[in-house]
C-alpha positions, 0 to 999 in steps of 0.5 A: 508487181512481178519484180520482188526486191529481197534487199532486206533478206540479203541485209539480214543474212549479212547482219547489216543495218540500213544505216550501215548499207546507206553509208557503204553505198553512199545512198540516202536512207530514204532512197534505200528504204524506198528500194527495200520496201519495193516501192522503187520504179527503177534502179541504176546499174551503178547503185545495184553494183554498189549494193552487190559489192557492199553485201557481197552478193549477185543482182539475182540475190536482190531482185527476183521475177515472179510471174503474175497469175492470169485472171 
């Protein structure tokens, strides 16, 4: 998948646990975990906004596009 989720990187930079972020963005641990591991198929802009607000970052700090190599 060409979209990489760097949520764990931003959480480490801000020294914030998954539990703490879950409480701040009012999202379940399981849903945050799915997003953190890159298994999510989509994310609502409102959720992305809440995460960026809690981590004091930009969407580009969390989401990254990496082109797939052609075979």
